[in-house]
C-alpha positions, 0 to 999 in steps of 0.5 A: 602126249596128253590127248583125250575128250573131255566132257561132251557139251550141248550146242543147238540140241547136238552134243559136241565133244569138246576137245583137250589140249595136245600137250606133251606136259599136262602138269603145265597146263594152265586154266587161263589158257590151255592153248598155250600149252597146245602152241608150246607142243606145236613149236617143240614138233614144229621145231624140230622137223624144222631142224631136221628138214634144213640139215637133211636140205643143205646135205642134199645141196652138198654140205653135210654133218652141219647142224642145224645152227651151222646150216641157219648162220651159213644162211645168215652170213650169206644175207643179203651179201653184207659183212657180218659181225659176231655180235650181229649175227647172235642178235639177229639170230636172237642167240645169248651164247657167243660160244655157239655162234663163234663155233659153227662160224669156225667150222663153216670156215674149216669147210670153205664157206665162210671167211673172215676179215679183221678191221682194227679191233672188228672181224666181220664174216662172209660167205665165200663163192664155194659157200653162196653156191650150196646156199644157192642149191639150197634155194633150189632143192628148198622150192622143190621139195617144201615149196612145190610141195606146199601148194600155197596159194593166196589164203594159205600164204597170208596164214603164213604170214600171219603166223608168223607175225604171231611167232615174233611177238610170242618171241617178244613174251617169251624173251621177257619172261626169260628176263623175269624168271633170271631175276627171280 
């Protein structure tokens, strides 16, 4: 991580230090958008914290030794109480490698929290009653440990909604950049 103060610039008769971006890879900082490198570092740190959180929360809910992807797959399979196909899960979660999701589904089936149903060529997945109970316990722990600790007010919730929109927009930009890089 690179963090240092750069030159001081005068502002209305006073001098203030211009803050250098906080980044993990200074060699990637672009003069056109140092902010993007700072965003990427924030995304790395937040992503790791989020993954640690969901694994610990699900462990506290009674399902130990799940990876963050396992937890996310269980939540998605439980979402809206509708059966999901592997391809739908991959699409919604924006995961290209179906083997990763398939492995998570097999692991969740072995734990008895997900079942599969075959109808013709289609295989769909749904959470079991035990799976739904673990998800409900996760929700209670999330409410207690995360949501209540956040103490969000209307202004903070608006900021969170704006950030969520920005993340969806940037995910599209990153996907397009990935397609461009793959064609080089």
